[in-house]
LUMVEXTI-677045 format. One record per residue (C-alpha): residue in one letter; x, y, z. Coordinates in steps of 0.2 Angstrom, whole numbers, plus 2048, in hexadecimal, padded with zeros to 3 digits. Example, Ala and Ser with C-alpha at 12.3 -4.5 7.8 and 13.67 -1.06 7.14 Angstrom:
2
+----+-----+-----+-----+
: aa :  px :  py :  pz :
+----+-----+-----+-----+
:  A : 83E : 7EA : 827 :
:  S : 844 : 7FB : 824 :
+----+-----+-----+-----+
END
This chain:
91
+----+-----+-----+-----+
: aa :  px :  py :  pz :
+----+-----+-----+-----+
:  M : 89F : AC6 : 117 :
:  G : 8B1 : AC7 : 11A :
:  V : 8BB : AC7 : 12A :
:  T : 8C3 : AD8 : 12E :
:  K : 8CF : AD2 : 13B :
:  K : 8D9 : AC2 : 13D :
:  A : 8D6 : AB9 : 14D :
:  T : 8E8 : ABC : 153 :
:  V : 8E6 : ACF : 151 :
:  V : 8D6 : ACF : 15B :
:  A : 8DE : AC5 : 169 :
:  K : 8EC : AD2 : 16A :
:  T : 8E1 : AE1 : 16C :
:  A : 8DF : AE8 : 17D :
:  T : 8CE : AE9 : 185 :
:  K : 8C8 : AFA : 189 :
:  K : 8C9 : AFF : 19B :
:  R : 8B9 : B06 : 1A2 :
:  G : 8B7 : B15 : 1AE :
:  R : 8C0 : B25 : 1B1 :
:  P : 8D2 : B27 : 1AA :
:  V : 8E0 : B24 : 1B7 :
:  G : 8E5 : B34 : 1C0 :
:  S : 8D5 : B3D : 1BD :
:  K : 8CD : B44 : 1CD :
:  N : 8BB : B47 : 1D1 :
:  K : 8B8 : B59 : 1D1 :
:  V : 8AA : B5F : 1DB :
:  T : 8A1 : B6E : 1D4 :
:  F : 892 : B76 : 1DC :
:  P : 886 : B7F : 1D1 :
:  T : 885 : B92 : 1D5 :
:  P : 873 : B99 : 1D7 :
:  E : 86F : BA4 : 1C9 :
:  K : 864 : BAF : 1D2 :
:  P : 865 : BB4 : 1E4 :
:  V : 85A : BAB : 1F1 :
:  D : 84B : BB4 : 1F9 :
:  W : 84E : BAF : 20B :
:  Q : 83F : BB8 : 211 :
:  K : 834 : BAE : 205 :
:  L : 83D : B9E : 20A :
:  C : 83A : BA2 : 21D :
:  M : 828 : BA5 : 21A :
:  R : 826 : B95 : 211 :
:  L : 82F : B8B : 21E :
:  Q : 824 : B93 : 22C :
:  E : 814 : B8E : 223 :
:  A : 81B : B7C : 221 :
:  L : 81F : B7B : 233 :
:  A : 80E : B82 : 238 :
:  A : 806 : B75 : 22D :
:  Q : 810 : B67 : 235 :
:  I : 80C : B6D : 246 :
:  K : 7FA : B6E : 242 :
:  E : 7FA : B5C : 23B :
:  A : 804 : B55 : 24B :
:  D : 7F7 : B5D : 256 :
:  S : 7E9 : B55 : 24C :
:  Y : 7F1 : B44 : 24E :
:  K : 7F4 : B47 : 260 :
:  K : 7E1 : B4B : 263 :
:  L : 7DC : B3B : 258 :
:  F : 7E8 : B31 : 263 :
:  E : 7E1 : B38 : 273 :
:  N : 7CF : B35 : 26D :
:  M : 7D3 : B23 : 269 :
:  E : 7DB : B20 : 27A :
:  V : 7CB : B26 : 282 :
:  N : 7C0 : B1C : 278 :
:  S : 7C9 : B0B : 278 :
:  K : 7CC : AFE : 285 :
:  P : 7DC : AF5 : 289 :
:  V : 7DC : AE3 : 282 :
:  S : 7DF : ADC : 293 :
:  L : 7CE : AE2 : 299 :
:  L : 7C5 : AD9 : 28A :
:  T : 7BD : AC7 : 28C :
:  F : 7C4 : AB9 : 281 :
:  W : 7B5 : ABA : 275 :
:  Q : 7B7 : ACD : 273 :
:  R : 7CA : ACA : 26F :
:  V : 7C5 : ABE : 262 :
:  K : 7B9 : ACA : 25B :
:  L : 7C6 : AD8 : 25B :
:  V : 7D2 : ACD : 251 :
:  L : 7C5 : AC8 : 244 :
:  T : 7BC : AD8 : 242 :
:  G : 7C6 : AE6 : 249 :
:  S : 7B9 : AEB : 255 :
:  Y : 7B4 : AE4 : 266 :
+----+-----+-----+-----+
END
């Protein structure tokens, strides 16, 4: 195995700079849509998604109201009921 460059030649070579060349700019290019957007179809999909979210929120609201009716405030529980609540999750 031979040495291809002498040590002095290697030390004199400049290190390569990383990154973008000096003076170049970031050019922002936005992709153009190839086919036109079907706004009516998009609106229908958005309405369906909104209806589904409203339905889900209503079901959570009913669940929360049901839990409020069926549960007691912790301040009304006795000491042993509180201990049981901490250990088992029910009083």
